[in-house]
C-alpha positions as CSV (number, residue, x, y, z in Angstrom):
1,M,42.1,-2.4,-44.3
2,F,38.6,-3.4,-43.4
3,T,37.4,-3.7,-39.8
4,A,34.7,-5.9,-38.5
5,A,31.3,-4.2,-38.2
6,A,29.9,-3.9,-34.7
7,P,27.2,-6.6,-34.1
8,S,23.7,-5.1,-34.5
9,R,21.4,-5.3,-31.4
10,S,17.8,-6.4,-31.5
11,F,15.0,-4.1,-30.4
12,L,14.5,-6.1,-27.2
13,Q,18.2,-5.7,-26.3
14,V,18.0,-2.0,-26.8
15,A,14.8,-1.7,-24.8
16,A,16.4,-3.7,-22.0
17,T,19.4,-1.5,-22.0
18,E,17.3,1.7,-21.9
19,E,15.2,0.2,-19.0
20,A,18.3,-0.6,-17.0
21,V,19.6,3.0,-17.3
22,A,16.2,4.7,-17.0
23,P,16.3,8.0,-15.1
24,P,14.7,8.1,-11.6
25,L,11.1,9.3,-11.4
26,R,10.9,13.1,-10.9
27,V,7.4,14.2,-11.7
28,V,3.9,12.7,-11.9
29,Q,2.0,14.6,-14.6
30,I,-1.8,14.2,-14.2
31,E,-4.4,15.5,-16.5
32,G,-7.0,17.8,-14.9
33,L,-9.9,15.5,-15.9
34,V,-8.3,12.6,-14.0
35,I,-8.0,14.7,-10.9
36,L,-11.7,15.6,-11.1
37,K,-12.6,11.9,-11.5
38,I,-10.6,11.0,-8.4
39,I,-12.1,13.8,-6.3
40,K,-15.6,12.9,-7.4
41,H,-15.2,9.2,-6.7
42,C,-13.6,9.7,-3.3
43,T,-15.9,12.5,-2.2
44,E,-19.1,10.6,-3.1
45,F,-18.2,7.6,-0.9
46,S,-16.6,9.5,1.9
47,P,-16.0,8.6,4.7
48,A,-15.8,5.1,3.2
49,L,-12.4,4.3,1.6
50,V,-12.3,3.7,-2.2
51,T,-9.6,2.8,-4.7
52,G,-9.2,3.0,-8.5
53,Q,-6.8,2.3,-11.3
54,L,-4.4,4.8,-12.9
55,L,-3.6,4.6,-16.6
56,G,-1.0,6.4,-18.6
57,L,2.5,6.3,-19.9
58,D,6.0,6.1,-18.4
59,V,8.1,8.6,-20.3
60,G,11.7,9.1,-19.0
61,S,11.6,10.8,-15.6
62,V,7.9,11.7,-16.0
63,L,5.0,9.4,-15.2
64,E,2.0,10.7,-17.2
65,V,-1.5,9.8,-15.8
66,T,-4.0,10.3,-18.6
67,N,-7.0,8.3,-17.4
68,C,-8.4,6.4,-14.4
69,F,-11.4,4.3,-13.5
70,P,-12.8,3.3,-10.1
71,F,-12.8,-0.2,-8.5
72,P,-15.9,-1.7,-7.2
73,I,-16.3,-1.7,-3.4
74,R,-14.2,-4.7,-2.2
75,E,-15.5,-7.3,0.2
76,E,-13.9,-10.3,1.8
77,D,-15.8,-12.9,-0.3
78,E,-13.4,-14.6,-2.7
79,E,-16.1,-14.6,-5.5
80,I,-16.5,-10.9,-5.1
81,E,-12.7,-10.4,-5.4
82,A,-12.6,-12.6,-8.5
83,E,-15.4,-10.5,-10.0
84,G,-13.4,-7.3,-9.2
85,A,-10.3,-8.7,-11.1
86,N,-12.5,-9.5,-14.1
87,Y,-14.0,-6.0,-13.9
88,Q,-10.5,-4.5,-14.1
89,L,-9.5,-6.6,-17.1
90,E,-12.8,-5.9,-18.9
91,M,-12.4,-2.1,-18.3
92,M,-8.9,-2.1,-19.7
93,R,-10.0,-4.1,-22.7
94,C,-12.8,-1.6,-23.4
95,L,-10.4,1.3,-23.1
96,R,-8.0,-0.4,-25.5
97,E,-10.8,-0.9,-28.1
98,V,-11.6,2.9,-28.1
99,N,-7.9,3.8,-28.4
100,V,-7.4,5.1,-24.9
101,D,-4.2,4.7,-22.8
102,N,-4.6,1.4,-21.0
103,N,-1.2,1.0,-19.5
104,T,-1.4,0.6,-15.7
105,V,0.9,3.1,-13.9
106,G,-0.5,2.7,-10.4
107,W,-3.6,3.3,-8.4
108,Y,-5.4,5.9,-6.3
109,Q,-7.1,5.6,-3.0
110,S,-8.9,7.8,-0.5
111,T,-7.9,8.3,3.1
112,L,-9.2,9.8,6.3
113,L,-7.1,12.5,7.8
114,G,-3.9,11.1,6.3
115,S,-4.1,7.7,7.9
116,F,-2.8,5.8,4.9
117,Q,0.6,4.5,6.0
118,T,-0.2,0.9,6.6
119,V,1.2,-2.5,5.9
120,E,-1.6,-3.1,3.4
121,L,-0.4,-0.1,1.3
122,I,3.1,-1.5,1.3
123,E,1.9,-5.0,0.2
124,T,-0.1,-3.4,-2.6
125,F,3.0,-1.6,-3.7
126,M,5.0,-4.8,-3.7
127,N,2.3,-6.6,-5.7
128,Y,2.3,-3.8,-8.4
129,Q,6.1,-3.8,-8.5
130,E,6.1,-7.4,-9.6
131,N,4.7,-6.4,-13.0
132,I,5.3,-2.6,-13.2
133,R,8.8,-1.3,-12.8
134,R,7.6,2.2,-11.7
135,C,4.2,2.8,-10.2
136,V,2.8,5.4,-7.9
137,C,-0.2,5.7,-5.5
138,I,-2.2,8.9,-5.6
139,I,-3.6,9.7,-2.1
140,Y,-6.6,12.0,-1.8
141,D,-8.0,13.1,1.5
142,P,-11.6,14.5,1.3
143,S,-11.7,15.6,4.9
144,K,-8.6,17.7,4.6
145,S,-9.8,19.1,1.3
146,N,-12.8,20.5,3.1
147,Q,-10.4,22.9,4.9
148,G,-9.6,24.7,1.6
149,V,-6.5,22.7,0.6
150,L,-6.3,20.2,-2.3
151,A,-5.0,17.2,-0.3
152,L,-3.5,15.2,-3.2
153,K,-0.1,13.6,-3.1
154,A,1.8,11.0,-5.1
155,L,3.8,8.3,-3.3
156,K,6.2,5.5,-4.1
157,L,8.3,3.2,-2.0
158,S,12.0,3.9,-1.8
159,D,14.3,1.4,-3.4
160,S,16.3,0.7,-0.2
161,F,13.1,0.0,1.7
162,M,11.8,-2.4,-1.0
163,E,15.0,-4.3,-1.0
164,L,14.8,-4.7,2.8
165,Y,11.1,-5.6,2.7
166,R,11.8,-8.4,0.2
167,S,14.4,-9.9,2.6
168,N,11.9,-9.5,5.5
169,E,14.6,-8.6,8.0
170,F,13.5,-5.5,9.9
171,N,15.9,-5.8,12.7
172,G,18.2,-3.2,14.2
173,E,21.4,-4.7,12.5
174,K,19.9,-4.6,8.9
175,L,18.4,-1.1,9.4
176,R,21.8,0.2,10.6
177,E,23.5,-1.5,7.7
178,K,21.1,0.1,5.1
179,N,21.1,3.4,7.0
180,L,17.3,3.3,6.9
181,S,15.0,5.2,9.2
182,W,11.2,5.7,9.4
183,V,11.4,8.7,7.1
184,D,12.9,6.6,4.3
185,I,9.9,4.3,3.7
186,F,7.9,6.5,1.3
187,E,9.0,9.0,-1.3
188,E,6.6,11.8,-2.3
189,I,6.8,12.7,-6.0
190,P,5.8,16.2,-7.1
191,I,2.5,16.4,-9.0
192,K,2.1,18.6,-12.1
193,V,-1.4,19.2,-13.4
194,S,-1.6,19.2,-17.2
195,N,-4.5,20.3,-19.5
196,S,-4.8,20.4,-23.2
197,A,-4.9,23.8,-25.0
198,L,-8.6,23.3,-25.8
199,V,-9.5,22.6,-22.1
200,S,-7.5,25.6,-20.9
201,A,-9.3,27.9,-23.4
202,F,-12.7,26.4,-22.3
203,M,-11.9,27.0,-18.7
204,T,-10.9,30.6,-19.4
205,E,-14.3,31.1,-21.0
206,L,-16.1,29.6,-18.0
207,E,-14.1,31.7,-15.5
208,A,-16.4,34.0,-13.6
209,D,-16.1,37.8,-13.9
210,S,-16.0,38.1,-10.1
211,P,-12.5,37.9,-8.8
212,V,-13.7,36.2,-5.6
213,T,-15.3,32.7,-5.6
214,Q,-17.0,30.6,-3.0
215,S,-13.8,28.6,-2.4
216,D,-12.0,31.8,-1.4
217,Y,-14.7,32.4,1.3
218,D,-14.4,28.8,2.5
219,R,-10.7,29.4,3.2
220,L,-11.8,32.1,5.8
221,Q,-13.8,29.8,7.9
222,L,-12.8,30.0,11.5
223,S,-14.2,26.7,12.7
224,T,-11.5,24.0,12.8
225,N,-12.7,22.2,15.9
226,P,-13.9,19.0,14.2
227,F,-10.8,18.6,12.1
228,M,-8.5,19.3,15.1
229,E,-10.4,17.0,17.4
230,R,-10.2,14.0,14.9
231,N,-6.5,14.6,14.4
232,M,-5.9,14.6,18.1
233,E,-7.9,11.4,18.6
234,F,-6.0,9.6,15.9
235,L,-2.7,11.0,17.3
236,I,-3.5,9.6,20.8
237,E,-4.4,6.2,19.3
238,C,-1.1,6.2,17.4
239,M,0.8,7.1,20.6
240,D,-0.9,4.2,22.4
241,D,0.1,1.8,19.6
242,L,3.7,3.2,19.6
243,S,3.8,2.6,23.4
244,M,2.8,-1.0,22.8
245,E,5.5,-1.5,20.2
246,Q,8.1,-0.1,22.7
247,Q,6.9,-2.6,25.3
248,K,7.5,-5.4,22.9
249,F,11.1,-4.3,22.4
250,Q,11.6,-3.8,26.2
251,F,10.3,-7.4,26.7
252,Y,12.7,-8.7,24.0
253,Y,15.7,-6.9,25.5
254,R,14.9,-8.1,29.0
255,N,14.7,-11.7,27.7
256,L,18.0,-11.2,25.8
257,S,19.7,-9.9,29.0
258,R,18.4,-12.8,31.0
259,Q,19.6,-15.3,28.3
260,Q,23.0,-13.7,28.2
261,A,23.3,-14.0,32.0
262,Q,22.3,-17.7,31.8
263,Q,24.9,-18.3,29.1
264,Q,27.6,-16.7,31.2
265,T,26.6,-18.8,34.2
266,W,26.6,-22.0,32.1
267,L,29.9,-21.1,30.5
268,Q,31.6,-20.5,33.9
269,K,30.3,-23.8,35.1
270,R,31.5,-25.7,32.0
271,R,35.0,-24.1,32.3
272,S,35.3,-25.1,35.9
273,E,34.2,-28.6,34.9
274,N,36.8,-28.7,32.1
275,M,39.6,-27.6,34.5
276,A,38.6,-30.6,36.8
277,R,38.7,-32.9,33.8
278,K,42.1,-31.7,32.7
279,A,43.4,-32.3,36.1
280,A,42.1,-35.8,36.0
281,G,43.6,-36.3,32.5
282,E,40.3,-36.4,30.7
283,E,39.2,-34.7,27.5
284,P,37.5,-31.3,28.0
285,L,33.9,-30.8,27.0
286,P,32.9,-28.3,24.3
287,E,32.1,-24.8,25.7
288,E,29.0,-24.4,23.6
289,D,26.1,-26.8,23.5
290,P,23.7,-26.1,20.5
291,S,21.1,-28.4,22.0
292,N,20.9,-26.3,25.1
293,P,17.8,-23.9,24.9
294,I,19.8,-21.0,26.4
295,F,21.9,-20.9,23.2
296,K,19.0,-20.6,20.9
297,P,18.8,-17.1,19.5
298,L,15.8,-15.1,20.4
299,P,13.8,-13.7,17.4
300,E,13.9,-9.9,17.4
301,P,10.5,-8.2,16.8
302,S,10.1,-6.5,13.5
303,R,10.5,-2.7,13.5
304,L,8.2,-2.2,10.5
305,D,5.0,-1.5,12.5
306,S,6.9,1.0,14.8
307,F,8.3,2.8,11.7
308,L,4.8,3.1,10.1
309,I,3.3,4.3,13.4
310,T,6.0,6.9,13.7
311,N,5.3,8.0,10.2
312,Q,1.6,8.4,11.1
313,V,2.4,10.4,14.2
314,S,4.6,12.7,12.2
315,N,1.8,13.1,9.6
316,Y,-0.8,14.0,12.3
317,C,1.6,16.5,14.0
318,N,2.3,18.2,10.7
319,Q,-1.5,18.4,9.9
320,I,-2.2,19.9,13.4
321,N,0.6,22.4,13.0
322,S,-0.5,23.4,9.5
323,V,-4.2,23.9,10.6
324,A,-3.3,25.7,13.8
325,G,-1.0,28.1,11.9
326,Q,-3.7,28.9,9.3
327,S,-6.3,29.3,12.1
328,F,-4.0,31.8,13.9
329,S,-3.5,33.7,10.7
330,R,-7.3,33.9,10.1
331,L,-7.9,35.0,13.7
332,Y,-5.3,37.8,13.4
333,L,-6.9,38.8,10.1
334,M,-10.4,39.0,11.6
335,K,-9.1,40.9,14.7
336,A,-7.5,43.5,12.4
337,L,-10.8,43.8,10.4
338,H,-12.8,44.3,13.6
339,E,-10.4,47.0,14.9
340,N,-10.7,48.8,11.6
């Protein structure tokens, strides 16, 4: 007895199925040359903020970044922006002609003391998400790297936050429904640096005979005053902004309480009037009047700005804590050396 053969699926159907069940992004694998390009571009223009395109491949749970190129300095002029878009397309066309990966997987940008959590970053993520299912943003901080730490991190927006951002409803009810807090906006993806075997062999040959390099000495610098002062300045500014956001919500809740009191007063008056009409044998009036301004719902302020500011405050506090801890360790080390 013969059975009917299962209908064959086209390549597009198989690709769509694999895309639907794609594993979550676990690692961003960056080639060493790409990291050097990013550091060079961001450091040359520091303290100005610069951006660039990331190119590579999306393979399962790993996002491979194999190349990058810088964007021109952006200006507000529309003609300049159009030239920038043409520049990106021309660069990708040239890379394709020389058989280099030209698939966009995100972008990189520089930052100053970790002040990158802004609405503009979220909007850029959403614009990329329209065409690229999974993309990341590589953040590099030249000022923090001067302290002897490679300040490089890969970020993406969480799925729950993107869903809420598309609905544009950042009120308390929706946030409680999604169980979303300020720590759930961004997800940091681990970075893995990858080099080819030839590059690794070449770097081994270039390695100095001395076990101590200049970067090792830089880590022992005791002066952290400029870095700490700037962090404290930014932290104070964020606290002022957060206080202003709280005042907005206090004003909203005061108006809401005042409106609810007016509604209760109007409702009691209407009920008394209806009792009098019933006694007179007349039809009662409705207890709600949509045309009355006191029944118009008050718009609740968006909590997005306060979430981003809270993220920034947390970031500055972590940086201050990290630098202070390292400074104390170096001071105790120097104290022990002087005693000996």
